[in-house]
N, C-alpha and C positions, 0 to 999 in steps of 0.2 A: 629114813622118812618118818615123821610123827604119825601115829594113827590116832583118829577121833573116835572116841564111841558115841554112838547116836543111841539116844532112849526112844527105841522104835514104838514101845507103846504109847507115849505121851506124844510123839512125833505123829503119829497116825489119827489120833483122836482130836489134835489140836490143843490139848491141855496143856497149859504152863505150869511146869512145877512149882509147887509151893515155895516162895522165899525169892523168887526171882523178879517179881513185881511188889512194887512197895503198896501197901494197902491204902495210902492216899491217892495214889494212882488210879487204882480199882474204883474208889468211891467216885473220882471225877466221870470214870467211864459209865458207871450207873445213871448219871446224871444226864446223859446225852440222848437217851431215846424220847424223853418229855419235850426236848426242844426241837425235836425232827419228826414229829407224829403227821404233820401235815403232808400230803403226796404219798404217803405208804399205801399201797395196795392191799386192802383189807379182805377181799374175796374176789373170785373169778367164776364166772357162770358161763358156759358156752354150749350151742348147740351145732352139731355137725350134720349137714345133710347130704346122704351118699345116692340117694334116688333121684329120679328126674320127675319133673313135673311141667305142666304147661297153660298157657292162656290164651285167648283170643279175645279179653275182654279190652275193650277201648276206656274202660273205666278203672279205677284202682280197685284191686282184687288182692286179699293176702295171698303171699307165697306160702304154700303149704309147709310146713314145717320149718318155717324160719323165722323163729321168735325164742327170746330168751327170757327168764323170769329171775329178778334179784330183789331182795328186801334190804335196802341199806339200813346200816345200823345208827346213823345218826344223820339228823336233817341238814347238817354242814357237809355231807358227804357228795362228792361229784360221783357221776357216774361215766366212764368213759366206753363208748359203744365203737366195737370195731365189726366191719362185716367185709366179706369178700365173696363174691357169687359168680358164676358162671353162667352166662347167656348166650343164646343164639335164636336165630329166626328161620322160617322156612323162605321167608322173602328176603332179598336184599335190598340195600338202599333204605333200611328202616330206622326208625327211633323210638327205642322201648324205655321207660321210664321205671326209676325204683324211687321209693320214698321211705323214710324211717319214722315209725311212730311210737309215742310212750303211751300205752295202752290204747285210748281213742284219739289222742291228740297228735297231730302232725308235727313234728319236730324238725326234720330235713325234707323238705318239699324238693322235688327234683324238676329241673327244667331242661330236659333233655340230657341227662346225666350220662346215659349211655347211648351211643348210636353205633348201630350196626351198618358200616357203609361199605362194606366188601363183599363177603361171601357168606352163604349159608352154611359153608363146610367148615366155619371157624368156630371157636368158644371164645367168646370175649369175656373178661373179667372187669367187674366192677367192683370198686373197693372205696370205703369211707371210714374214717375214724371221726368221732363227733363226742366233744365233753359236755354233758348234760348236768344242770345243778337242778335236780326235781324237787329239794327241800321237804323230804318225804321219809317215814321209815314204814311205810306200807309197801306190800309186796307190788312190784312193777314189771310190766310186761313190756318188752321191746320187740317191735316185729317189723318185718318188710313187706311193703305191697308193690305191686307193679301193674303196668299196663301196655297193652300191645297199641301204641298210638293211631297207627292207620287203621285199626280193626280190621285187618286182613291179614292172612297167613297166620301163623302159630309161633308164640314166642314159649321157647323152651329153657329150663334150668337144669344145668348139670349135664348138657347133651348138645351135641351139633344139630343143627337145624334140619339137615339134609339126611341125618342118617343117628340111627339109636347107638351105634358105636363111638368109640372116642369120647366118653364121659369124664366127669370131673367132680369136684366136691366142694360145697360151699359152707360157710360158717357165719355165725352171728356171735359175738361174745361181749360180755359186760362185765367191766371191772369196776369194782366199789374202792374210790379213791379217798382217802381222810382228807377232810377240808379244814 
């Protein structure tokens, strides 16, 4: 049986030994990044909330701790916003709403995006992904607001409506995408 020798040093680092690739091929490879710069993730900012908060407001109010700041590097950049929040309510058959804002401007308005229709012993997840085109290189803050639609009972983030046990985690993430 023939034995093969593996160059473990170069194998582990991913280095191609000199002389195995023609210089003309390497020059072609270095030209690719300029052609594929759009769609590249340039930066990621995220906020994770592990504690609980609540509201009884029937008007939109900020969800404490659910915001993320990002400064785009170019006006052509897009910002991909992802959020996932865990909600519950002390009441059953409820409609709670969430909306997404860039600074003070609503960019995704909810219309009963989140409906609690079963039991106050469950935590329901509300998630969204939204691609924003802010045309800015200034610092931007994306935040979530919520309301307790009926104005009765208490809406909770990261916990069950009928118990402080059984908690979860909520996140909001902003990714700058090269445009």
